N, C-alpha and C positions, 0 to 999 in steps of 0.2 A: 504494500500500500504506500503510495506516494505521500510524503508529508510536505507541507508548505514551508519554505524557508523562513527564517526569522524575519520580522519587520516587513512583512508583506501582507496584503489584503486580497481576498478573492476578487476577481474582475467585476462581478456584479456589484459588490460593495463599493469598489473604486468608481464605477460608473454612476452609482446613485449619489455618492458624495461629490463627484465632479459636477454632475448636473446641478446639485444644490449650490455648490460654490459659484458656478457661473451665474445662477439666478441672483444670488446675493450680490455679486459684483455688478451685474446689470442694474439691479435696483439702486445700489449705491451711486453708480455713475449717472443715473438719470434723476437723482433727487432734485438737482437744480436749486432754485431759491426756495423750494418748499422745505428743505431741511434746514437745520440750524447752521449759522456761520461759526459758532463756537459752542462746544460742550465743556463747561467748566466743572471739574470734579476735584475734590480734595484728596490728598494722599490717604487720609484716614478712610474715606469712602471707598477708594479703590482697593485698599488693603483688606477691607471687610469682605469684598467679593472675590479677591484674586490671590491673596496670600494664604496658600493652602499647602498641605504636606505633599511631597512627591508622590505621584500616583503609582502604586505597586501593580495595579491591574488596569487593563485598557478599558476605554469607554467608547460609546458610539460616536463615530467620526462626524456624522451629519449633525448630531446635537451639539458637538463641540464647535463646529463651524458656525452654527446659528448663534451660539452663545457669544463667540468672538465678535460676530458682525453686529450684534445688538448692543453689546455692553462695552468691551474694552476698546475695540478699534475706532469707534466713533468719538471717543473721548479726546478732546483737544480741538485745535483749529481745523476747520474744513477749508483748506486753501483753494479748493476748486469752486467754492461758493461765489456767485457773481458779485456779491457785495463784500467779499474779503479783499481788503486793500492793504492789509498789514504785511510787514516784512516784504518778501518777494513771493507772491502766491504762484502756484502752478496748478494746472488742470489735469495733467495726465491724459491718456487716451486709451481706448479699449484694445487696439492691436498691440500696444506696448505692454499691457497687462498680460495678454496671452503670450507675448514673447518671453516675458520673465518666467512664466510657467513652463514653457518649452525648454528654456535654458536650464532650469532646475531639473527637469525630468531627464534631459540628455546629459546632465553632468558636464556641460560644455566649459572647457578651459582654454581660452586663447593665450596660453603662456608659451610653452614649447610647441613647435610645429609637429613634432612626433606625437604629442599628447592631444592636440586639438587643431589639426590642419584646417578643417572646415570652418570652425569658429574663428580661427585666425584670419582666414580669407574674408569672411564676412566683416570682421572689424576693419581690415584694410580697405575694403570697398566703402564701408560707411564713413571712414575717415576721409577718403577721397571725395565722397559726396558732400560731406560737411565743408571741406575746403572749397569746393566749387560753389556751394550755396553762399558762402561768405565772400566770394570773389578773391580768395587768396591765391598767391602764385603756386605753381605746381611743385615747388621745392619744399613746401611745408609738410611736415609729417609729425606723428607722435602716437598717442594712444589715449584710450578712454580710462578714466579713473573714477573714484567715488564722488568727487565734487571739487569745488573751487579751491578748498583748503589744501587738498592733496595735490591738485594740479599746480597751485602756486609753489608748494614745497618742492615738487619734482622739477619745475622750471628753474627755481632759484638754486637748487643743488647743482644742476648742470651749469648754470652761470658761474657759480663759485668755482667749480672744478676747471672750467674752461679758461677763466681769467685770473684766478688766484692760485691754482694748484693746491698745495697743502699749507700755504702760508696765509693766514688770515690777519696778520699784524697790520694795524692801522687801516684796514679795509673800511670803505664807506659805501653805504647804500642810501638812495634818496627817494622820497615820496612826499606827498602832501598830507596834511592832517585829515583829508577826506578818504585816504586809502583804507582798505579793509584790514581789521586786526589780524587776519590770517597771514598777512605779510610779516608783521612783527613776530608772530609765533613761528613761522617758517624759518626766519633768520635765527631765532633762538635755537631751533632744533639743529640747524646746520652749523652752529658754533659761533655765531656773531653775537656780540653783546648789544644791549639796547642803545648804548652810547654810540655804536657804529652805525645806527640807523639815524639819518638826518631827516627830520620831519619838518617840512617847510610850510609856511602859511599859504593858503591858496590865493588866487587873484580875485577880482571882484565878481567873477562868474563861478567861483568855487572850484577852479581848475589849478593844476600844477603849473606854476609860472616859469616858462623857459628862461627868461632873463634872470630871474632870481636864482634858478637852478644853476645856470652857467656861472654866475658870480660866486655862489657857494662852493662849487666844484673848484674854482680857481683858488679860493681862500683855503680850502682843505689841502689842495696840492702844495700850496705855499707853506702850510703848516706841517707838512710831512705825512699827510693822509694819502690813502690809495683808493680813490674813487673807482668803482668798477661796475655799478649797477644802478639803474634808474627804474622805478616802478611807476608806470602810468595806470590810470584807472579809466575803464570804458564803462560808464554808468555807475557812479558812486551810489552806495546804498542809501545815503542820506537824501540826495537831491537828483540823482540820475545824471550828474554832470559828466562830461567827457573831456579828459585831458587832451591838449592839442598835440596829437601824435606826430604830425609832420614836423612841427617845430622842435619837439623833444627829440625826434630822430636826428635832426640836424645837430643838436647839441651832442648827442651820444656818438654820432659818427665823427664829429670833430675831436671829441675827447677820448675816443676809443673805449666807450662804455657799452655795456649790454643794456638794451631797452626791453623790459618785460612789460606786457600789457595785461592787467587783470581785467578781463572782460566777462567775468562770471555772470554778471547781470546783463551787460549791454552789448556784448560782441555779436549776439544773434541779430541785432538791428542791421548788420551789414548784409543780411539777406534781402533787404529792400533797397530801392533806389535812393530814397531820401536818407535812410539810415547809413548807407555806404558813403554818402556825401558828408554826413556828420562824423564819420570815422575815417576821413581822409588821412592817409599815411599808415593805414593798418598793415600794408604789405612790407613796411620798413621795420617792423618790430623784430626782435630776435626770438622772442617767445610770447605765447599767447595762451591764456586760459579762458575757458567758457564753460557754462553749465547748461547742457541741453535739458536738465531737469528744471530749469527756470523758463527761459523764453522760447524754448523749442518744445515745451509741453510734454515732457517725458515724466514718468513716475520716478521717484527717488530709487537708487542713486545713479546719477550719470553726469560726470564732469569730463572735461577733455583738456589735454595739454598738447600744444602744437609748437614746434620749433622750425625756424627757417632753415636750420641745418640739423635735421633730426639725428644725424650721426653723433651729435654731441650728447644726446641722451645715452646712446650706447657706450660712449667713452666713459660715462659716469657709472652706469648701472649694469653693464654686461656681466653675466654670471661668471664668465671665465676670469674676469679681473679679480673676482673675490673668492675664487676657489681656495680651499685649504689643502689638506692632503688626502681628501676622499675622492674617489672616482665615481661616486654614486650618480652624479648628474651628467657626467661626460657623454653618456650614451645619447642624451637629448640635445647635444650641442648642434647649433644650426650650421648648415652647409649651403653655400651658394645663394640662390634666390629664395630660400625657404626660411623666413625670419622667425626668430623667437621673440615675441613681444615682451616676454619677461626680461629681456635684455635692455628694455627701454624705460623701465621704471622700477620702483622699489618692491613691487609685488611679484612673487613667482607664481603662486596659484592665483588666477584671476578669473572672475566671473565674466560671462559674455554679455557685458552691459550694452554693447553695440547693437545687439539684436533688436532691442525695443525701438531704437531710432531707425534701424534698417526697415523693420516691418511697418512702422507708421509712415515712413516716407514712401514705401512701396504702395501702401494702402490708399493714402490720401494724395500723394504727389507733392512735389516741392512747391508748386504754386499755392497750394492750400496753406502751407506753412508761411510763405511770404505774406499772404493776405492776413493771416492771424497775427504775425509780428507787426505788420503795418497798422492793424487795428489798435494795438496797444499804444503806439505812438499817437494815433489820432485821438484816442480817448484821453490821453494826458493833455493834449492841446485843447480838447473840448472842455475838460475840467478847468484848465487855466483861463479860458474865455469866460466861463460862468463865474469863476472867482473874481475876475477883474470887473465884472458887471454888477456884482452884489455889494450893496453899501456896507454890509457887516462882515464881509470877508476880504482878506487881502493876501496877495501872493507873497510868500517868503523868499522865493527864488524863481528863476525862470524855469519853465517846464523842461525836464531832462528826458532821458530815454525811459519813457513809461513811468515817470515819477513826478508828482506835483507836491509842493509844500505850501501850507497856508496857515493863516491865523483867523480865528474868530475874534473880532474886536467890537464890543458894544460901543455905542456912541459915547465919546468923552473919556474913554479909558486909554491913557497914554502907554507907550512902551515901558517896560519895567517888570519888577518881580510880580506885581499883581496880574499883569497880562500873561506872564509865563505860567503862573499858578493856574490861571483860568484854562490855558490850553491843556495842561496835564489833567486837570479835573474833567475837562470836556472829553478828552480821550477815554478816561475811565468811565464816564457816564454813557458814552456811545457803546463802549464794550459791554457794560452791564445791561444795557437795554436789549442787546442781542440782535438788533436790526442789521448792523454792519460792523466791520472790524477795521479800525484804523490804528496807527501808532503815532508816537511823537518822535521827533528828532531835534537836534540842535543845529541852527543855521546862524552863523556869525554870533554865537553865544546866546541866542534867544531860543526858547522852547517853542516849537511849531508843530502843527499837525502834518502828517505825511500820508499820502495815498500812492500805491503802486497799481498801475492800471493794465497790467500785461495779460490778465486772464482772458482768453478768447471767448469765454462764456459771458463776460461782462459786456453790457451794451451802454449806450448813452443814457438810457433811462435809469440804469442802476447808478450811474454817476450823478444824475440829476436828483434822484431820490435820496442818495446818501448826503449830498451837500445840503439839501433841504432839512434832512434829519440833524445834521451837525448844527445848522442855524437854530432849529427848534430847541435842541438841547442847550445850546449856548444861551439863548434867550431865557430859558428856564433857570439856568444857573445864575445869570446876571440879575434876574428878578429876585431870586432867593438872597443873593448877596445884598441887594438894596434893602430888602426887608430886614435882614440881620443888622445892617448898619443903622436903619431907622430905629430898631428896638434898642440897640446899644447906645444910641445918642438921640433920645427923643427931643423933639423941638428944633432939631437942626434942619 
């Protein structure tokens, strides 16, 4: 009598659970604005339902799937909700969900060609498509990683090895105050101190200032420093500002520095004509990061790192460079035109993250992605127009790549701590009301409201309704403050 191997299920149970899982996925992805934008639950509440002993005996898989879909998984921010404007929302897409399931089922590993030749070829093709979508030169190459943080770390490690070798003495890196904290963290990991990161104030458009950068480089060289790297940002998380890539590239070429562009949020805008104009000089960077799980609408995790000279990744990360005395991995060494993508980054075992982007591009076509990216820019411009026309709203910065910042200012309230406090309280009030989700950020030292408009499920109506809601909440807070002041100081 045949016995079933451990950790397997009969095919009929697998099909039943699979059908139910697909139903749950379809229901969730079609919630739209009917579902909540945020489900807030306390640690205590979740521990009550989920902190349980390790199960010694198995349970019904269908029931477990339903419990997860009803309780644990919906808890938190629903970043695909059309009125979710917090952080950098993403929508995901159905073919990409199926791609992740297939990748897991086939145990696909695009690391060594011997182990995953088909998955490796799919990743190479998808990288080429992405390069073409963004209008990058054919020399660019790289690999998919988990997200922008690891992409930045990978690129900065290659820059360090290419320009500094093993000597980090007096090395200097430059960025603006608007750069993402993953830059400072990556430099910490690769051995540079915080003092070796020169953080410059931005210009009046909140961009890295090329003239100020050039002057600081000169000063540092005169003082014995070794400038080697400039980090530009394509779509700052605060305001969506784009650093002037062409002018920064001029400085870097003149000074012999590496130019890295952190485009985790905004590089995808290059898929559109107007976005490409805003990103003039993109082909002149030495390295670029972007997150398809942001503005290319993929489920988490999917980041990407691209280098103009991708062989510099291999010079840093090639497994053969780091072999000790074991021949265990030599059988998988690459020969000829069959690359091992594990030689191009810090991971040896790698999931086939590329498949979700490959399958969604094949399903919808590149034009659908261009239209969706373009819509995010249009919505930011639409929001900026409404803000400029409303007597109680004011723009805090010019609209960036899919990001707008604003203040609610009741008549007669000047800039200062009271206005800052009002914005913070207003953001909390909007959040607690549950109608929409926005965040605060700091612009030129002032607290402001921030909306990111890149979700393709968001329409102009959702922008209109959310701004109306912000004004209504702001008026209610202002009226409450007036009543409190009148009570505290009667007769005034």
